[in-house]
N, C-alpha and C positions, 0 to 999 in steps of 0.2 A: 785740263786739268789730270793729275796725276792719279794713279789707282793708289796709290801710298798714301796720299792725302785726301780720299775717298775712304778708304779703312780709319783712316783716325779721325775724321768726322763721322762717321759711322753711327758710333755708339751716341753721339750726340743729337743723330738725326730721329732716333727713336724718343718716339714720346713714351713720358712715364703712364700707367694705367690711372684713370681720375680713380681717387675715393671715395666711390657711390653709396658707402653706409656711411661716413660725414657726413656726404652731401646730404641724402637723407633723413640723415639723425638731426640736421640742421634747417632742413625744412620743417620736419616735424617740430621743433621746438618755434618754430615761428608759427605754427599753425599754431599751437598752447599758447603761446604768448598771446595772439590775439583774442582766442578761446577767453582766455582768464582777465583778458583786460573788459571783454565785453559784459560778463559776467559781474567783474567786479563795480563798473559804470552802472550796471545795472543794478547791482547789491546797497551801492550811493546812492541812487536816488532813493529806492525803498525805504532805507534808513532815512534819509529828510523825509519823508511822507511820512514815516511812524513818530516822527519826532514830533512834527507839525501837529499828528492826531492826538498824540501823548501830551502838546500842552494844551489841547481844547479839553481833554478829558481829565486833566487836575483843574482847571479852569472851572470845568462844569461841578465835577467832587468838591472842590471850594467853597460853589455857591451853595450846594445842595447840605452842605454843615452848617453855612450862615442861615439859612432858611432854619434848620433841624434846630439850631442854638436858640432865634428866635421863638419860635415854636414851643422849647420848652423852658424860655420865659414865659411866653403867654398863659401855658397850661397853671406854671409855679402860680402867676398871680391869679387866675381864675381859681384855682382849687382852695387858694387864699382868701378870696372873695365868697365862696361856696362856706367855706367853714365857718366867715363871720355870718353870713345870712343863716348860717344853721342855729348860730347861736345867738341869734338875735328871736330865730321864730321860738327855739327853745324855750329863752328867760320869756317871751309873750305868751306862751302856752304855759308855762307854770304861773303866769300872774294871771291868767283869764281861768284857770283852774281855781287858783286861790281866791278869786272876786266870787266865781260862781259856786262853791262847795266851802263855804267856812270849816273850817279846822274845827272839828268836836273832839272833845278831850275822850280820850279812848275808856270805855267802862272796865272796872276790873271784870274779870271771866272768873269766876267758880272753878277751881281745878275739879273736875270729875274723877272719880273714882272711888276711892276710901271714904267715906266720912266721918267727921270727928266726933258726933256724937253714939256715946256707947250704950 
């Protein structure tokens, strides 16, 4: 080989420097993507668990609403029954007192104060 040929190939033989900043940034990006993927997977599982728990809570709340409505209906019926029993009791008491104590006409009472005689 000729020295002239080596001079021509000389610049071609020199390797350019590697862009270490770009390589480091790419590796950092890979690490960030891996961390974000792991966190996303974790949060997705948490969302699914919370959705299932929310379904359970909603079904329990609906069962409690149903029980409360039934209890309110029972209370309304019982209040009506108590009112009916009170009415019957009051009527029975008034009939019993009428039988025991006959109605006596009230005597007119003289008015006190000035006398009508002079």
